[in-house]
N, C-alpha and C positions, 0 to 999 in steps of 0.2 A: 371023592375029594370032599373034605369037610370045610365049610366056610362058616364063620361066626361074625356077628355084628358086635362091635364094642364102641363105647363112647370115646370121642376124641379127648385129648388131654385138656384139662381146664386151664384157663389163663392164670398167670401168676401175678402176685403183687397187686398194684393199683389197677391193672387191666381187668381184674376180677370185678371191680365196682361197676355195676350197670352193664355187665357183659350179657350178650344174647345167649339163648340156649346153645348148649354144645351140640355139635354134629355127631355123626356116627361113621365108623369105618368098617368095611367088610374085609376080614382077614382070612387068608388061607390058613387052616389049622396046622398043616404039615410044615409050612415054611414061615408062617408068621408074617407074611408080606401083605400089606394093605393093597387092595386092588380097586376098591370102590368107596365112595364117600357120599353120604346123604347130609346135606347142609342147609341151614336156614338162610333165607334171603332176608337181610335185615336192612332197614332204613336207619343208618347210623345217627342221623339227626334226631329222630324221634325214638329210636331203639325199639321199634315194632317189627315183628316178624310178619312179612307179607305172604310167606309160603315156603315151601321146601323144594330143593332141586337136588340132582345127583350128578356125580362125576365118576367116570370109570377110566382107569389108566393102569393096565397091568399086562402081564405076560400072556400072549395069545388072545387078548381081547382088544378090539379097536377102541381108540380113545373116543369118549363122548362126554360132552358137557351140556346139561339141559337148562342152564340158567336163563337162556333166552327163549325157552319154550314155555308154554303155560305151566304154572307151578302147581304142585300138589298141595292139598290142604294140610296134611300133617306128615310127620316123620315116617310113620309106618307105611304110608303109600309110596313115599320116595324110596324107602328101603326095599319094598317089594318090587318096584319097577327096576331098580338097579340090580337086584339079585337075579331077576328074570333075564335081563340083558346079559349079565355075566354067564349065567347057566347056558344060554343059547350058544355062546361061542366056546365054552369049555366042555360042552357035551355032557353035562351033569344030568343024570336021571333023577326024576322026582319021585 
């Protein structure tokens, strides 16, 4: 089973002004379905990113949202943690 990370859609129109960094979504290559997201935690008042968290919600994988847990420093760490969680339940060999 092939999975690929892809950036989320950018905001449109005036929402693009001062928008935080875009997140990433993990998609199954065969079905194109998104099953995990790595997202920045943003203070919308100051527009600063305080860290990254991940959310998983997909077929055969229990729902998990890590926004209330200690945040990772960057997007790559959040993506690696989300991918490891998904692979654990889908039985993907490394």
